Structures are given as C-alpha cells and as structure tokens.
C-alpha positions in Angstrom: 24.9 -17.4 -7.4 26.7 -19.2 -4.7 28.3 -18.3 -1.4 27.3 -15.3 0.7 25.7 -13.4 -2.1 23.4 -16.3 -3.0 22.3 -16.8 0.6 21.6 -13.1 1.0 19.5 -13.1 -2.2 17.6 -16.1 -1.0 17.0 -14.5 2.4 15.7 -11.3 0.7 13.3 -13.3 -1.5 12.1 -15.2 1.6 11.5 -11.8 3.5 9.8 -9.8 0.8 9.2 -11.8 -2.4 7.5 -15.0 -1.1 10.5 -17.2 -1.7 11.2 -20.3 0.3 13.3 -20.2 3.5 17.0 -20.8 2.8 18.8 -23.4 4.8 20.3 -22.4 8.1 17.7 -19.7 9.0 15.2 -19.9 11.8 11.7 -20.0 10.2 10.0 -18.3 13.2 12.4 -15.3 13.1 12.4 -14.9 9.4 8.6 -15.2 9.4 8.4 -12.5 12.1 10.7 -10.2 10.1 8.7 -10.8 6.9 5.4 -9.8 8.7 7.0 -6.7 10.1 8.2 -5.8 6.6 4.7 -6.3 5.2 3.3 -4.0 7.9 5.9 -1.4 7.0 5.1 -1.8 3.3 1.4 -1.3 4.1 2.1 1.9 5.9 4.2 3.2 3.0 1.4 2.4 0.6 -1.1 4.3 2.8 1.3 7.3 2.9 1.4 7.2 -0.9 -2.4 6.7 -1.1 -3.9 8.2 2.1 -7.4 7.4 0.9 -6.6 3.7 1.6 -6.2 4.4 5.4 -8.0 1.8 7.4 -7.2 -0.9 4.8 -3.7 -1.7 6.2 -4.6 -5.3 7.3 -6.1 -6.0 3.9 -3.1 -4.5 2.2 -0.8 -6.8 4.2 -2.8 -9.9 3.1 -2.7 -8.6 -0.5 1.0 -7.8 -0.5 2.1 -11.2 1.0 4.1 -13.1 -1.7 4.1 -10.1 -4.1 7.3 -8.3 -4.9 7.0 -4.6 -4.4 6.7 -2.2 -7.3 7.1 0.8 -5.1 4.6 2.4 -2.7 2.7 4.4 -5.3 2.4 1.6 -7.8 1.5 -1.0 -5.1 -1.3 1.3 -3.9 -2.5 1.6 -7.5 -2.4 -2.2 -8.0 -4.2 -2.8 -4.7 -6.9 -0.2 -5.4 -7.5 -1.7 -8.9 -7.9 -5.2 -7.5 -10.2 -3.9 -4.7 -12.2 -1.4 -6.8 -15.6 -2.9 -5.8 -14.9 -2.5 -2.0 -13.2 0.9 -2.0 -14.8 3.8 -0.1 -15.8 6.9 -2.0 -12.6 8.8 -1.4 -10.4 5.9 -2.3 -12.4 5.2 -5.5 -12.1 8.8 -6.5 -8.3 8.7 -5.9 -8.1 5.6 -8.1 -10.2 7.2 -10.9 -8.1 10.4 -10.7 -5.0 8.3 -11.1 -6.4 6.4 -14.0 -7.5 9.7 -15.7 -3.8 10.7 -15.7 -2.1 7.4 -16.2 -2.5 4.3 -18.5 -2.1 1.1 -16.6 -0.1 -1.8 -18.0 3.6 -2.5 -17.9 5.2 0.8 -17.0 2.5 3.5 -16.4 2.3 6.0 -19.2 0.8 9.4 -19.1 -2.6 9.5 -20.8 -2.9 11.8 -23.8 -6.1 13.6 -24.8 -9.3 14.2 -22.8 -10.9 11.6 -20.7 -13.9 11.5 -18.4 -14.6 8.8 -15.8 -17.6 8.4 -13.4 -17.1 8.4 -9.6 -19.8 8.2 -6.9 -21.6 11.5 -7.0 -19.9 12.9 -10.0 -17.1 12.5 -12.5 -13.4 13.2 -13.1 -12.3 15.1 -16.2 -8.8 15.0 -17.4 -7.0 16.8 -20.3 -3.6 18.2 -21.0 -2.1 17.1 -17.6 -4.9 18.6 -15.5 -7.6 16.8 -13.6 -10.9 18.2 -12.3 -13.3 16.3 -10.0 -16.9 17.3 -10.6 -19.4 16.6 -7.8 -23.1 17.1 -7.7 
C-alpha cells in the first residue's frame, strides 16, 4: 500500500502491533500514545478477566509488541503464560475457562466431561456446565 492508507497502516502497527515508527512522526508522541493504548488494553483485559485485577502493569509489559486478539482472549493468553504466578481466584478463572474451551487457533467448546484441579478443590465441566468444588 502506498499513500495515506499505507502511512495510516504503518502508524497503527507502530501504535498497537510493535511495528517500527513510520517516517514523519514524532517518536516521543507516538510512544506516549502507544503506552496509553497499552494501559487502556490492560484495563479492558481486566474488565474481561476481573480476577487479574492488580496485574495491570504486568499485563502492559506482556502486551507490548503483541497484536490484540480481543480482551477476553488476551486475558486467557496472559493467564496461560503466567499460570505459575496467578493468585487463587485468577487460577480458578483460568481453569474454569479451560474446562469449557479448548485452546489453540480459534477456541473451540470442549465436548464431554472434564475435571481439573485448582487450589483447594477442582473444577468439573460437562455438557456446557461448570461446577467449582472446594474443600
């Protein structure tokens, strides 16, 4: 692409996709806008995954240079990559998600019964329902 459309596409990549700065733009201003968009994205992820509240700064670092897959999917990807450091509620939310959905490519609904452990209990899923069992 050339002309205005090409410059706009390059600017969007620089702002949200980790692309290089296109010629003619102020690096400081584009960098400030990109940081603001990352903070906004982090807030949207936390709205989709409230159990990740308090992790916004870590989400911003994780999201930098990654194109968005949507707030819900971004939260899932973040939680999967940070599974070992998640708190109890966030880990339970991740397991509940994975009881219902199969990760990889486009998420697909899981068929059949499945049981996964969580701290202090387990999550059981079958036929579109999920139950969190705690001791």
